[in-house]
N, C-alpha and C positions, 0 to 999 in steps of 0.2 A: 407307295400304295400298291398292294397286290390285288389284281382283278380276277374275275372268274376265268378270263382267257389265260392269264399267267398260270393260274392253278391247274387248269385243264391240261395245258401243254407240259407242265412240270410232271403231272401225274402220268401222262402218256409216255413221257421220256423215261420215267422210272419203270414203266411196263415194257419199254423197248419197242414201241410201235409208233407209227405215224397217226396223226389225227385225220378223221374224215370230216371235212368242212362242206356242208351242203348249202346250196343257194336255191331259194324259191322266191317268187315275186309276191309281195303282199297284195291281197285283194284279187288274185287270179285263181279262178274266174270270178270269185266273190269273196267277201270277207269271211263268212262262216266256213267255207270250204278251205280257204288258205289257212285259217286258224287250226282246223282239224288236221291238215297236212303238217303244219309246224309241230303240233303236239305229237304226231305219229313219228316224227323223224328221230328223236333220241332212242326210242325203242327199236328203230330200224338200224341203229348203229351210228347215227350222226353224233360227233363229238362237239362240234361248233355249228351254229346255224346262222347263215347269212340271210337276211330278209331284204329283198329289193324294195326300194322306194320308187314307185312308178313315176316316170317323167316323160314328157311328150317328145323330147329330143335326145334319146339315149345314144350318143355318138360312139361309145366304145362297145356297144352290144351288137351281136349278130341278130339274124332274123328271128330266132326262137325267143330270145329274151325281149327283143323289141315288141314282138307280137304279144307276149305275156303282159308287158307294161301297158300296151294299148287296151288289152282286154280288161285289165284292172281299172284303168282310167274310165273306160266306157261303163264299167260297173259302179262308178262313183267313188272309187278309192282315193283317199287323200292322205297326206302325211299325218294328219291328226288321227285318222283311222288306223294308220300303220302303227302308231304308238299305242293305240287301243289294243291292237292285236298283240303287240309285245307284252303289254301289261296283263292281258288275259292268259298268255302263255306262262308268264312268270308266276301267276297264281298257282299253277299246278307243277311247276318245275323250277326249283330254286337254284339249280346247279349248272344247267347247260348254258354256255355263253351265247349271247345274241349279239350279232353285228349287223348294223343297218348299212346297206350298200346302195350307192346311187350318185346323184349329182347335186351340186351346190344350190341351184336355183330354188328348189322347193324349201330348203332350209333357210335361205336368205329371206324369202318371202314370209316364212313362218316367224322369223326373228331368231338370230343365233342364240342369244341369252335365254329366251323362252324355250327354244327347242332343246337346248342342252339340259335345262332344268326338267322339262317334261320327259326327255329321253331317260335321264337318270332315274326319275321317279317311276318310269315304266319298267325298269329293270334292264335297260340296254347297257351293254358292256363296251361296245366299240363302234367305230365308224370307218367306212371306206368311202371316200368321196373322190371320184376318179378324175374330176376336172379342176381340182385345186392343186397346183404345183407347190413345191416347197417354198418358193418365193412369196407365196400368199399365206404362209402359216399363221400369220396374225389374224386372218379372217375367221378361221374355224379351228385349225389344228391346236394352237396353243390354248385357246379358251376351252376346248374339249379336254385336253390333258389336265388343265386346272380343275375342271369339273369332275375328274376321276374316270373319264372314258379313255379307252385306248384309241389311238388314231393310227390306222393301219395303212401303210403306203404300198403302192405297187412299184415293182421293178420289172423291167422288160429285157429282152435280148439286146436292145440298143442302149441300155443303161450301162455305160462303161465305168471303169474304175475312177475316172475323174468326176463323174456325175453322182456316183453312189453315195459319197459322204453327205451330200446335200439331201438326197432322197431319204437317207436313214437318220438324219440328225434328230428329228423329233418323232420318228416312228416308234410305236410301242405295240405290245401284244404279240404280233408276228409280222413278218414281211410276206406280202403276196407276190410271188413271182409269176408273171405272165409268160408262159413257156413258148408262145409263138408270137410272131408279129401279125397284127390283124385284129379282128373283132372276135367276140366270144363265139365258140362253137364252130370256128372256121376250119380247124385242122387238128390232127393228133400230134401230141408232143413226142419228141425224140428223147427217150430216157437217158441216153448217153450224154447228149448235149445238155439236157436238163440237169443231170447230176453235176457236170462241170460248172454250170452256171450257179447252182446252189452252193457248191464249194467256194466259188469266187465271192458270192455275197457273204458267206459266213466268215470270210477273212476280214470283213468290215463290220460285223455285228455279232452280238451274242444272242440275238433274237431267233426264235424258230422261223423257218422258211417253209411256207405252204405254197404248193404249185397248182395252178389252175389253167384253164383254157385247153380243151382237147381231151379231157378225161370223160369217157363215155360208158365204160363197162368195167367188169371186175379185172380183166387182164390189164387194161391201161392204168387202172387205179393201183394194182399191185406193182406195176413197173415203176410208177412214180413214188409209191410208198417206200420203195427200196432205196431211194436217193434223196428224199426230202422229209421234213418234219410234219408235213401235212399235205393232204390231197384235197383239192377243191373241185367239186362237181356241181354244175349249174345247168347248162344248156340241155344236157341229157335228161335231167329231172323235169325241166320245164317242157321239153318235148313229149315226155311220157304223159304229163298232165294234159297237154293239148290233144294227144291221140285218144284220150279217154273221154273227151267232151262229147256231149250229145246236143247237136244244134247250137254249139257255142256255149253251152252251160254245163255245170258239173253233172257227171253221170254217176251211176251207182258204184262204179269202179275207180273213180277219180283219185280218191285218197289212197286207196290200196295200190294203184298203179305207180304212184310216186314212192310210197313207202317200200314197195317190193323191189324197185330198182335200187333204192338207197340201201336196202338190205343186201342185195347182190354185190354192190360196189363195196360195201363195208366188209363183206367176206373176202374180197380181193385185197383190201388194205390189211386185214388181219392175217391173211396168208403170207403176205410179204414180211410181216413181223415174225411169224413162225420161222420162215426161211432164214431171216437174219439171226434169230436166236439159235437155230440149229447149226448155222455155219460159223457163228461167232462174229459175223460181220456187224459193223455199226455204221450208222448214218453220220 
C-alpha cells in the first residue's frame, strides 16, 4: 500500500530535492491557532507536517517543545482534539502528509484499536512514537502498519550497525535520524558527520532518511538538505511561536511568525536542491 508519505518523498526525489518536515505542537497555544498554523505550513513550503501529541512527561524533548506541550495541556488539548485538528486540516488539504509524533501513554489510554481507526479516519498518514522500542512492535507498530499507517522509527548516532536492522525492520515511510545525542533543540548538527551517518543508514534500507534536531535556520537546513532526503525542523518553529505570544496567549502575529520562519527554512532547503542540480551532485 502506497501512502501520502511514500508519494511525497517519491515526488521530491524526482525533483531532486529534500523534503522539509515541520513540527508543531497540537493545541499550542490553543486549538484554533494551532489549526491555523498547520494550514499555513504547506503554503510556507512544508512537504510533511509532524503534529505533536501533548504529553505530561516528554522525556526526549528539550525545553522549547516541553513548554509547548505544557501550554497545550493547560489549554485543554487532548489526543481526541488532536485528531479533530488533523481531520479539520485534511478537509482543506488532501495531499500533504500528516505524522503524529509523541509518546505511547496517551495512545494506550485512548485504546490502540480505537486510536488507529480514528487516526485513519482523520487523515493521519504516519506515527512517530519515541518511547516504543522495536522489541515492543506488537503493541502499536504492527497494528498501525496493518491499519495502513506508516510507522516511522528514530535512529541516533549511537544506533550502530548491529542495532540498525532491528530498528529498521518494521519502519516505513521514512527513517528519522536524530543528528545529535541529547534532547530536541540542544545543539546544531554537523553536516559532515550527518552525511556519513545517513549514508550508513542507507546501506541498510531503501527508505528516505530525514534528519532532525539542531536545524534552526536556512543555512543549517541547506547544509542538511545536501546530505539527506529530508530536513526536520521543530524547536525553532515552536520557539518562534512562543516569542509571538502575548501574556501566554496567541498574538496577532503568532501564525505568521511560524509560517515566516518555515518559509525561510524552506528557501534554504530549496537552495540546496539547486546547488545539487547545478553541480550534478546527488544525495
